N, C-alpha and C positions, 0 to 999 in steps of 0.2 A: 055485077056483084062479084062474080068469080075473079075478075081481074083485080078488083079492089082488095079482095082477101089475099090474093097472091102478093100484091104490093106490100100489104101490111106484114105478111110473113117475112118478106125479103128485108123489109125495114127492121123488123125485130131481130132477124139474124145479123144484120149489119150492126145493129146496136150492141147485140151480145158479143159480137166479135171485137168491137171497139172496147167494150168493157173488159173483156178478157185480156186484151192487149195492154190496156191501162193497168190492170191488176198485175200482170207479169212485170210491167215496167216498174211499178211500185215495189213489188217483191224484190226485183233486182236491186233497186235503189236501197231498200232496207238491208239486203244482204251485204251490199257494198259498204253501207254505213256501219253495220255490225262488224264487218271484217276490218274496217278502218279503225274502229274503236279497239278491237282486239289487237291489231297491229300496234296501235299507239300504246296500249297497256303493256304489251310485251316489250316494246321499245323502252318504256319507262322503267320496267323491271330490269332490263339489260343495263340501262344507265345507272340505276341504283346499285346493281351488282358491281358494275365497273367502278362506280364511285367508292363503294365500300372496299372493293379490292385494292383500289389505289390508296385509300385511307389506311388500310391494313399494311400494305407494303411500305408506304412512305412514312407512316406515323404510328398507327396502332401497334404494329409489331415491335417498334423500337421504344416507344414511350409509355410510361405508366404514370397516371395522374390521379391525385386525390386531394381532397380538402381536409381530411382528417389528420392534421399535422399541427403540432404546437411547440413553441419555443420552450426549452428547458435549460436548467443549469444546476450546479451543485448548490444546495442550501446548507451552509455551514452554521450549525446551531452552536452558539457560544453558551457554555454552562459555567456555573460557579464551581470552583474547586475546593473551596473552604466555606465554612458557615460564618455568618456575621451580618452586620447591617451595612447597607450600601452607603458609602461616604461620598463618592464622586461618580457622576455619570457624564461621560465626555463624548457621547454619540447619540444621535436621534434618528428616527425613521427618515428615509430618503437621503441621509447624509452619506457622502463619499468618505471612506476611511482607507488608510494605507496599511499594508501588512506590518505588524509589530506596533501599531499605534495604540496608545492607552485609550480604552473605551469605557472602563469602569474600575472602581476601586472599593474594596471592602475595608471597614474599620479594622486596623491592624494592632490596636493596643494590646489585646490579649496575646497576640502572636509574638509581639516584641518581648513581653514578659516571659513567655514560654521559651523564647530563644535565650534570654538571659539566664533562666534556670538551667537550660541545657548546657550553656557555657560553664556555669558553676559546677554542674555535675561532671563535666569533662575534666575540669581542673582538679576536682576532688579525686577522680579515678586515676589521674596522672600521679598525684601525690601518694595515693594508696599503693600504686605500682612501686614507687621508690621505697615506701615503707616495707613492702614485701621483700625487696632486695636487701634492705638494711636488716630486717629480721633474720633473713637467711644467714647473713654474716655474723650476727650475734649468736645464733644457734650453733653455728660452726665453731665459734670461739668457745662457747659453753661445752661443746662436745670434746674439744681438745683438753679442756680443764678436767672434765669428768673421766676421760681416758687416763689422764695422769693419776687421778685419785684411784682409778681401778687398778692400775699397776702397783701403787703403794699398798692398796688393800690386799691385792693378790700376794705380794711379798710378805706382808705382815701375817696373812693367814698361813702361808707355807711355813714360816718360822714358828708360829704358835702351834701348828699341828705337830711339828717335830718336837717342840718343847713338851707338849701334852703327852705325846707318846713316850717321852723320856721321864714323865712324871714331874716335870719342873714347874708346870702351871696348872691351875685348877681347870675343871671342865667348864666353869662359867666363863673364864677368860677365853677358852678355846671356842665356845659357842658364840661369844660376842664377836670374836675375830671372824668367824665363819659368816655370821649375819652381815657384818660390815662389807665383806667381800661380795656377797650376793646383792646387797643394796647398791654397791658401786656398779656391778654388772647391769642391773636393771636400769640404773640412771643412764649408763652409756647407751644401752639399747633404745631407751626412750629418746635420747638426744639425737641418735642416728635417724630414727623414724621422723622426728620433728624436722630434721634438716632436709630429709628427702621431700617431705611435704612442702616445706618452705621453698625449696628450689623448684618444685613442680609449679607452685603458685606464681613464683616470680620468673620462671623460665620463659624466655621469648627472644627471638632473634632481633626484635626491635620493639620499642614501646608501642608502635602503631599496630603490632601484631598481637599484643596481649589481649585476651578476650574481654577483660573488664574495660580496657581503653577502647577497644573496637565497639563495644556496646554503647559506650558514652558518645563516641564519634557518630555512630548511626543515629542516636537520639538527637544530637545536635544538627545533623543534616536534615532530619525530619522536621525539626522546628524551623530551620532555615528555609526549607522548601515551602512549608506552610505559610511563612511570612511572605515569601516571594509571590505565592499564589493569591494573595489578597489583591494583587494588581492583575487586571484582566486586559489582555492585549488582543488585537485583531489577528486572527489566524491567517487571513489573506486580505488582499485589497478588494474592495467592492462597495456595495450599497447596503445600508442598514435597513432591515425590514423586521416586522413582528417584534418590536421592542416591548418587553413585558416586565420591566423593572423600574423602580422609582426610588428617589432619595429616601433614606431611612428605612427602607424595606428590609426585613430579615430574610436572608436567603440561606439555602442549605446546599451541600455538595450535590452536583448533577442537576440543579435547578436551571431551567432555561432562562437566559437573560435577554438574548436577542439573536437574530439570524443575519448572516452576511451573504449576499449573492454577488458573485463576480460576473458582471455582464460582459467581460472580455473573454470569458470561457463559457460560451453558450453553444447549444446544439439544438437540433429539431428532432423530436420524436414523431416519426411518420408511421401511422397505423394503417398498413396495407391489408387488403383482403387476401386470404390465403389463395384465392384464384388469381391474384396478381403477382404472386411470388415466383412464378416459373423461371423467369429470366433475371430476377433480381440477384445481384452479387455485390460483394464489398468492392468499393472503388468506382461504382457507377456514378457518373456526373449527375448533378441535381440542380434544377432551376427552381427558385422559390420566390413567391410573391407575398409580401407581408400585408396583412389586413390593416395593420396600424398606419403605415405610411405609404402603402401602394408601391414601394420600391422593389426592384428585382435583385435578389441575392443569389449567389452561386455557392456550390459546395459539392460534397461527394459522400457516399455511404461509407461510414467508418465501421459499423458493426450491425449484425442482425441478431435479434433476441433469440434466446434458446427456447422460448415458449410463447404461446399466444397470450393475449391480454387476459382472457378469462382463466387460463390455467395458472397465471401468476398473480391473480387477484387474491385479496384477503380471504375470501370464501369462494374457492373454485366451484364452477358449475358441476352439478351432479347429473350426468346424462344417462345413467343406468336406470331409467324409469320407463313405465309403460306408455306414457304420453309424450314420448320424445319427438321433438321437431327439429329438423336440421337447421342450424343457423351458421351462416358463413362467419368464420372466425377471423380475427385480425392479428397480424404479427407486427410488433413494434420494430422499427428500423431506425437506427441512429444516424443522423446526417450532420456533419460538421460544416461550418462556414469556412470559405476561403478568407484568409486574413485581409486581403486587398478588398474583398467585397464588403466586409464589416467596416473597414476604414473609410471606404467610399460612401456607403449608405448609412452608416451609424448603427449603434446598438439597438436592440429590440427588447422590450420588457418580457420577462419570463411569463409564460402562459398565453401569450398572444397567438393568434391563428395564422397559419400559412397555407397557401395553395402551392402544392409541390408537383413538379413534373420531373420524372426520372428518365434519363436517356440510358438504355441498357446496351447501347452500341459503343459508347465512349467510356473508357476506363481511366481513372486518375492513377497515374503511375507512382506519384510521390505521396503515399499514404502516411500521414503523421501518426506515430504510435500514441497510445494513451499516455498522458503525462503522469509522472510521479509527483505526488503532492506532499509537501512538507510544511510544517508550521513551527514558529518559535513561540507559540502561545504558552506552552508549558515548559519551555527551555529555561534551565537555571544555570547561571554562570558558575560552573564547578571550580574554575581556577580561583575565583574570588572566595568561594566558600572554603576551599582547601587552605588558602592563605590565612583565613580567620582561625581555622582549626590548628594550623601550625603555630600561630601566634599564641593561642591559649596553652598549647602543650609546652612551648618554650618558656612561657611565663611561670609554669608550675614545675618544671624539671628540677629535681633535687630538693624540693621543699616538702616539709612534713606538716 
């Protein structure tokens, strides 16, 4: 019995030893497994950090990317310069027009009549000018005649005064002679003042410099210009959009008729977050992908806005409130296309979206300055107008 008990104890000890050994082995395996997972996790973190570092060094540091970019262009709103009814419409939405092309015409009947009246008034002022010159000559002749009469009256008065003092004539004759002398003096003074006034009215270095003629010329030019403005021409080449005028419609000055967009002079408004603006500068090269055709365009930054979009909006945001929440602002950046890129890939409609990638390491050295824009929409042929004025003046010179 004692031996059996001893064997059982030994067996239990042996079993406990084996169990402890197995437990230690399992614990070691679990530690190794946990250590392996930790090592793998750390290794993955190192890989992620290395990958992000490589991304930052080779891409993120140099490139700024955004999808908040849209094609834009100048929208030239064509307005009526005179009032009247639309007689001709020579352009329609989506139509291509060339700079200086007739696109609309206003009924010019009233303006032709107004021009004829202005021409008549100009001729009348020219004839009035020569009448003033002629009147000055007549008054001058009249003055010479009255001065002669004054001399005769002065001589008669001197003789009658001597005769009266000698008692040879009556007082009535003396007073009559005295009054005639004073009347002659007054007549001469009156003629002299009238001559001065006539010469002042007629005085001018040229007929073109006389105030009355100048006023008539100005009225004629105004009527001439109003007649010319009944024809509406395209201020620049482009496509017609937003046409809002129809035949027979009554229009007034400054009323919008249609809009012209020049698709050859387009740019991209890129709205960058303020946190992306650190390395952005004028001249940075830009790669753009159009959502319309999927083609890649190239260009560069031409200008950076002086304010954020919210600050330049119609109603700027009011941030001086108690419930203020910080919102990342966006700064508009203007990107122009390379001409070769537009020629190769074609024009893009205004308002279409672009995906933009800006390379802050490459600077475009040949930055094209902002173009000066001119239009012949309101240009009047002054040479032709002045010829008509000269013709009217010559036809009325010397006529009363």
